C-alpha positions as CSV (number, residue, x, y, z in Angstrom):
1,X,-1.7,-68.6,0.0
2,X,-3.1,-67.9,-3.3
3,X,-4.5,-64.6,-4.6
4,X,-7.9,-64.6,-6.3
5,X,-7.7,-64.5,-10.0
6,X,-8.8,-61.4,-11.9
7,X,-7.5,-58.1,-13.0
8,X,-5.4,-56.0,-10.7
9,X,-7.0,-52.9,-9.4
10,X,-6.0,-49.7,-11.2
11,X,-3.3,-47.6,-9.5
12,X,-4.5,-44.7,-7.5
13,X,-3.8,-41.3,-9.2
14,X,-1.4,-39.2,-7.3
15,X,-2.8,-36.0,-5.7
16,X,-1.5,-32.8,-7.2
17,X,0.6,-30.8,-4.8
18,X,-0.9,-27.3,-4.6
19,X,2.2,-25.8,-2.9
20,X,4.4,-26.9,-5.8
21,X,2.1,-25.8,-8.5
22,X,1.8,-22.2,-7.4
23,X,4.6,-19.8,-8.0
24,X,6.4,-18.1,-5.1
25,X,5.2,-14.6,-4.2
26,X,7.8,-11.9,-4.7
27,X,8.6,-10.6,-1.2
28,X,8.8,-7.0,-2.4
29,X,5.2,-7.2,-3.6
30,X,4.1,-8.4,-0.2
31,X,6.0,-5.5,1.5
32,X,4.5,-3.0,-0.9
33,X,0.9,-4.0,-0.2
34,X,1.6,-4.2,3.5
35,X,3.0,-0.7,3.6
36,X,0.1,0.6,1.4
37,X,-2.3,-0.9,4.0
38,X,-0.3,0.6,6.8
39,X,-1.1,4.1,5.5
40,X,-4.7,3.6,6.8
41,X,-3.4,3.2,10.4
42,X,-1.2,6.3,10.4
43,X,2.0,6.0,8.5
44,X,0.6,8.3,5.8
45,X,3.3,9.6,3.4
46,X,6.1,7.5,4.8
47,X,4.2,4.3,4.2
48,X,3.1,5.5,0.8
49,X,6.7,6.2,-0.2
50,X,7.9,2.7,0.9
51,X,4.9,1.1,-0.9
52,X,5.7,2.9,-4.1
53,X,9.4,2.1,-4.1
54,X,9.0,-1.5,-3.2
55,X,6.1,-1.8,-5.7
56,X,8.2,-0.7,-8.5
57,X,11.1,-3.0,-7.4
58,X,8.7,-5.9,-7.2
59,X,7.1,-5.3,-10.7
60,X,10.6,-5.1,-12.2
61,X,11.7,-8.4,-10.5
62,X,8.4,-10.1,-11.4
63,X,8.8,-9.3,-15.1
64,X,12.4,-10.7,-15.0
65,X,11.8,-13.8,-12.9
66,X,8.1,-14.7,-13.5
67,X,7.3,-14.9,-9.8
68,X,3.7,-14.4,-8.5
69,X,2.6,-11.2,-6.9
70,X,2.0,-8.8,-9.8
71,X,-1.4,-7.9,-8.5
72,X,-0.1,-7.3,-5.0
73,X,2.6,-5.0,-6.3
74,X,0.0,-3.1,-8.4
75,X,-2.3,-2.7,-5.3
76,X,0.7,-1.5,-3.3
77,X,1.5,1.1,-6.0
78,X,-2.0,2.4,-6.2
79,X,-2.4,2.6,-2.4
80,X,1.1,4.2,-2.1
81,X,0.4,6.9,-4.7
82,X,-3.0,7.6,-3.2
83,X,-1.5,8.0,0.3
84,X,1.2,10.3,-1.0
85,X,-1.4,12.4,-2.9
86,X,-3.7,12.7,0.1
87,X,-0.8,13.6,2.4
88,X,0.2,16.4,0.0
89,X,-3.4,17.6,-0.2
90,X,-3.6,17.7,3.6
91,X,-0.3,19.6,3.9
92,X,-1.4,22.1,1.2
93,X,-4.8,22.6,3.0
94,X,-3.0,23.2,6.3
95,X,-0.7,25.8,4.7
96,X,-3.7,27.4,2.9
97,X,-5.6,27.7,6.2
98,X,-2.9,29.7,7.9
99,X,-2.1,31.8,4.8
100,X,-5.8,32.9,4.6
101,X,-6.1,33.3,8.4
102,X,-3.1,35.7,8.5
103,X,-4.2,37.5,5.3
104,X,-7.6,38.0,6.9
105,X,-6.0,39.2,10.1
106,X,-3.8,41.7,8.3
107,X,-6.6,43.2,6.2
108,X,-9.2,43.4,9.0
109,X,-7.6,45.0,12.0
110,X,-10.8,45.6,13.8
111,X,-12.0,42.0,13.6
112,X,-10.0,40.8,16.5
113,X,-10.1,42.2,20.1
114,X,-6.9,44.0,21.0
115,X,-5.9,44.8,24.5
116,X,-6.6,48.4,25.5
117,X,-4.0,50.3,27.6
118,X,-5.3,51.1,31.1
119,X,-4.8,54.6,32.5
């Protein structure tokens, strides 16, 4: 068999591999943003501390290795510091409530009912 004469068709361009083109995310950055998000569901200060520590570790490693995830680490740091700050404000408010309550009770003895001795 003979092939028809004429120019050969142009070769098909290879498709770019998206997985190979993107850099690998730093795992500490992912942990940082995950713990910062967990502060919303109740880990409060503990989650904030983990998010801050892992966020700083991730940013240091990303500067050294060039991995992806710098924005995730930054979001983890911001969320972690916000969670720590709000936890401390809550604790200070809780302490202030009891300080003012007992100070009021000590300076106003007639404000609260006291049991009277029966004869």
